[in-house]
N, C-alpha and C positions, 0 to 999 in steps of 0.2 A: 503494500500500500505505500501510496506516495506522501512523501510528508509534504505539508501545504507552508507557502510564505506565509506567515502571521500576517503581515502587514502589506495591504493591498500601496501602490504606490500612484502619486499623483500627477498627472500630465500638465505641463506649464507651456501654453504655449508661446513660440518665440518666432523670429524674423528667419528665413533660411539661410542663415549668415553661417561663417566658419566655426566651426566649436573648437574649440582646441582644450580638451582636458574637461574643461567646466562647460559642455555646451552641446547643444543637439538642434536638428531641424525640428519642425512641425512633423514631419513625416512619421518622425519615430524610426527610421530605417536609416535615414544619414545619422552621423554620429560624431561622436568625440573623435577629433585627432589626439586628443589627448586630455581627456578628464573627464570630468562630468558631463552629464548629459541632461537638458532640461527636461527630457523623457520622462527621467526618474526623479532624481532628488539632489540637491544641490551636493558641493564637496565633502562638505560636514556630516552629510547622511541625513538631512533634514530636509524638510520640503521648502520649495520655495514660496513666496508669498504669490497664491494664484486668486485672493478673494478681489470682488471690484473696488473695495474700498481698500485704500492706504492703510498700512498699520503705523500710528506713530508714538513715539513715546520719549520722556525728558530724563536728561540724567547731570548731575553739576552743581554749580555753586550758580544761584542767579544773580548772584552780584558780579559774577565773570563776566567774561566776553562770549557772546550769544554766538553759537555757531549752529549749521545747519548739514546734517549729513544722510546721505542715501544709500539705502543698500538693496538686492533682490532676497537675502537671506535673513531671516528674522534672527537667527539665532548670532549671525555676526553682529548685529547691532548690540544683543545682549550681550556680546563678547567687547566691543566698542564700552558701553555705558560702564562697566565695570572698570574697563581702563581709565576711564574719565576720573571717575572718584580715585583712582590712585595715582593719576596725575595731581589731582588737585591737591590730594595730601602732600605729594612731596614738591610741588611747586605754589606753594601758597600767595605767591605776588603775580602770578600769571595764571589764574585760576580761570576754566570755561564752564559754558552751559551749553548744551548740546541737545537739540531737538533731533532726534532719529525717525528716518520714514523708511517702512518697508514697501517697496513696490512690486509687482510684479514683472518678473523679469524683461520680458520685452517692454513693457512701459517705462519701465526705469530707463533703460538704455535710449531709447527713443527720444525721452523726456530731456535727457540729459545733454545727447549730440544737438538738438533744438534750440536749447538754452544756450549751448556754448557756441553756434553758429549766430544766434541773435544776440549774444551779450550781456544776457539780461536772464535774469531767472534760475541759473545754477546754484547748486547748495556748494557750500565750504568744503567740504570732503565726500568724495562718493567710492563706492564700489564699482569695479568696471571687469566684468568677466575677460579674461584673455582674449578669445574669440573675438570680441566687441573692440579691444583695445587699439588694433589700426585704425578705427575710424574715429576715436576720442584724442587720439595722440597725434592727430593729423594737424591740428591747430596748433601744436606745440606750445612755446612761451606766448600765443597770444590766447590761447584759451587754457592753459594747464601751469600751474606754479612749480619749477624746478625742485626737487627735493634734495638734490646733491649737499648742499650744507645739512640739513637736517638727518640724511642718511650719514653723513660722515663717522661719526663717534661708534657706528656700529658697523659699517663698511668690513673692517678687517677680519670681522669673524662671520660675516654674511656668504652663504654660496653665490658665488659671482654669477654663475651660469641664469639663476633667478633674478638677480639685479638687470641683468642685461637684457633680460624680456620685458620688463617696462622701460628700456633706454631708448631714445632716440635723439640723432644730432648730437650726440657727445652728454647728454644730460638724462639723470634717472627724473622720471614724472610718476612712475607707481611703487608703491611698496608691496611686497608679497607676501602672501600669507605662508606659504610652504614650497617646499621644493618640488614635490609632485615625483619624486624618483620612484622609477617603473622598477620594480623587482618581481620576479616570479613566486607565484603564490603555489604550492603544493601539497595537495592532500597526502601528507605523510604517512598519515595510517592506513591510506587505502593503498599505497604505492607499498608498504610494508608486508600487506596481506599478498601481494601477488609479487613479494621478494625482489624488490626494485628500490636501490637505496637513491634517493635523488641528492644526496649530497655529491654523489661521484658526478654528477652530470655538471660539465663544463663547458661542452660545445653542442651546438646544434645537432652535431652528428653524434654525440651523446646522447643528446634529447631523443632523436629519432630512434636510436637502437633500444632506448628505453620505452619509445611508443611498440615498436616491432613486439618486443618482449611481454608489455603490459597485454597489447593485444591476444596475444598469443595464451598468457596465462588466462583472464579472463574472459576466453573464446569468444574473442569481441565485443564483449557484453560494456567495456569500460575504454574509452578515448584518451589518449593523453591530454589530448588539447580540445578546444574548440578554436574555429577560426572566426575573425570578425568581416562581415562584409557592410557592415552599419559604424566602423568604426577604423581610424587608422592607426591606432595605437601602435599594432605591429609593426607599421611601414614608419613609423617614427624611432622607434627602437632600432631596427635595420638600420636606419639612415647614420643615427648616433654612433652606432658601433663601427661605421666606416667613416665616420665624418664628413657624411654628405647632408645637405641641406635642400628639399627640392624648392623652395621658396626662392632661393637667389639671396635672399638677405634684402638687407634694403635698398639697396642698389642694383642687385643683379637680376637676371632673368632667369624663371622660371622653367624648371627641368625635372619630369618625374621619370623621365628614362635613366634612371639612375641606375649602377651595378646593385648597390645596394636594394633598391625597391625590387629590382629584378630577381634579384637570389632569393629574397624574402617570398616573394608570389610563386615562384617556380617551386618552392621548399614546400609551401603549404599545402598549394595545387597535387603535390605528390603524396603528401599527408592523407589528403583526401582518398586520392584514389587507392592508396594504398591501405585503409580503413585503418590511419592511426588518429586521425582525427575526424571532426565533424563541422560542420557550418553553425557557428553559434545561433541559437534559437531566438529572433526577432532581430539579428543582425549583430550583436554582442552582448557582453555577460552583466552588462551595467540596466539590465532593466528584469522585470520580474521574471519573464521567462527563462533568464539567465541565473538568476539566484533559484529558482526552483530546480534549474540544470546542475547546479552545484550542490544542491540539498540531496539530489536522489542519485548525487555520486556516479553520474555519466560521465564527467570528466576529471581527472589528477591533479590538473595543473592548467595555468594561464598566468601571463602577464601583466601587470598592471600596476597604477601607478600606488604609492602607499597609503592617499587617501581611501582607497577602497578596504581598507579595514575596517571603516565605520559601518561599511555594507555588512560584514559577518555581524557585528556585533546589534544590527538594526534588525537586520532581515534574517540572519542565519546564525543565530546563537546556540543553537542545538550543535554545531560542527566546533564549538569549544574544543579546546586539545588536538585536533583533528589536523591542524593546517601550521604549516610552517613557510616562512618567507627566506628566498636565497635570491645571490644575483642572479641577473637572468642570462642563460646560454650565449655565447659569442660566436661567429660563424670561423674566427680564428684566435687562437690564443694570444692575449695583449691588448685586445682591442675593448674601446670603452664598453660597459656592459649595463649602461641604463641611460634614460633621458628625463628630463623635467617635463611632466606632463599636466596641463590641467592649470588653473589657478585663478584669484582674482586680484589684480593691481589697483590699489586704492591710490584715489589723486586729489590734490587741491587743486582747485579751480583759481584763475585770475581773479574771479569774481567775489573770492571771498574776503571777508573783513577784515583780517588779518591774517593772511596766506604764511607768514613766518611762523604764526604762533601755531595755525592749523598743522603747517609741515612738521613742528619739532612735536608735537600732540601725536601724530601720525603716525610718526618713525619710533616715536617711543612707544606705541601701542603695540607695534608690529614687528619692531627688531630690536627692543632691548629685551634684555633676559627675563624680567620681568613679564614682557608682553609676552613672550614667545613661549613659557612656561605656560602661561594660562592659554596660549593656543592649543597648545599640545593638551593640557588637559583638558579644556571643553571642547574642543572642536576634533582634536585626534590628528591633526597634521602632522606631517614630517616636516618641522621648525628649520627655517633658514639658518638661524644662531647657531654655528657648529660648537659654540662652546658648549651648548646644552649637551652635544651629541657625548660627552664624556663626564658632565656632571652626574656623580654616581646618586645624590639623593634623587634625581629624575629617573635615569636610566635602570634602575637596579629597585626600582617602587613596585613592588609586586601587588601592592594593592591596584596599581593604573589597570584599568580593564583593557587596554590594548596590550599592554605586556602581559599580564596574566593569561591572555585569551588564546595568544599562536605559542606553537612549541619554541619559536626561536625570538630572541628579543631584537624589535623592530632596529633599536639603537645599533647593536652587533650590526646589523646588516647596511644600516647606514654608513657606518665609519667603516667597513669593508670596501663599499663602492663610492666613498667621498670624492676620490679623485677623477673616478669615470662614469659623472652622471652629463651627460651631452646636453645641448640643448638646438632646439630648430625653431626657428624666426617664427615669428606670427606678424606677416606684415600685410599689404592691402592685396595682395593675391591670393592669400590663404585662405578667405572662405570660397573662392574660385576651385581652389585645388581640391580642398575638401568634400565639395558638395561633387563634382566630378567624381572622385573618387569611391565615395561613399554611395551615390546614385547608382552608380553605372559601373565604371572598370572594376572593382572589388566582387561585386556579381557577375560580372561578364567571367572574371577568371576563376571565382569558386565556386561558383552556382553552376554554369555553362561550359566551363573547360575550356574558354577560348585562351588561345595563345597569348602567353604573357606579353611577347614582344609586339604584335600587332594590337593588344588592347590596350599598352603604353603610349604606341603610337597615335591611337586615334585620342586618347585623352590629352596628350602633348599638342596634338592640333585644335581639340577643344579650348584649350587654358591656352593657349598662345592668342587664341583670335581676343581674349581680356586682357590680355597687357596693353 
């Protein structure tokens, strides 16, 4: 009898834009290029605001500087409200009073962009999902206040690739919530049942061999993994391993016909042909059908960002003690084995009443040791402040729900891959690439068995028309 996912997922409508990690299109099939999916839940594992009415709260010193902050995740604003109180206690001469408003995802980003373009009506501070960031950062200093000075006190301990995700023109415009480091999730208990030791898997060849062994041992009842047609997370991982970037960066030309992408698609196609992988139900593992597939023990592993840990706690609690986190396999030993996926870059607008104060508070909230501790404990994110990764009061806290849930300590894995976390740019062409790949190309290759070179040429032709 199948186990049932205890909590149904709320779908939030959004524009058909690029979705890196924390976003997906309204179709429910196009999906994350690295992170959260708006068809499921926020990166913190909580549902975004989808109410017709915005949710408004306040926090702080009414006699302090008044500010307005917007987000699309209510739990984010709860976190910020706690940090306002901490900021005021530590900065009695610079206290603030913040009105927080939580809007539905699409509404908030549309409203923000229009207010920036109009030069009026924008909040002091605003969360921006990484897939929407290219639209907002397009105005650079005209629209956004650079965070360079405010980030400076914390920069040496922050993961540089995450800061770079929200940079443009030599300035930092967004403060990150997490690294979004991609790791491999292994059902260690299930693999042990079939005589497979996941710790011996270092390369994709090892992974494939383990999949073949699993197929034979389980009589084809358990797949090594599922491959995504509605998410490009696997492709991002492959590009990071080879040091590729199909966007071309800020000034380059998009190119999806990369060796890394071809190798990953060809390998996945072969897995499907050989019966050691299946296509992910509903396109990827971050929807209810994906959770159910995991609960039914149909797959033994998959790569996903570390924020996916919250999915287990919120939707698959009965899996406690079964799963382990580990570095992802690589094509060739010595390659990077991870990539940062998803995220929310919080910005300060040039319309802020006191942009310097807003920036100082924001970077304190999201980059300081105190702020990062709250991000980990409240939201379960793999924090960007690497100083925390070796703080045993945090990393060895067995009362922490994430540390106690998994067989391996998340911080041990983070420290192991610390210097191997790659970055794929999120730029203007990104929505076009991800929509093409998730709506058409991945389905052609993985569902229909189309030749990889032919499918990528078709994709390149379409993407080139948009540049």
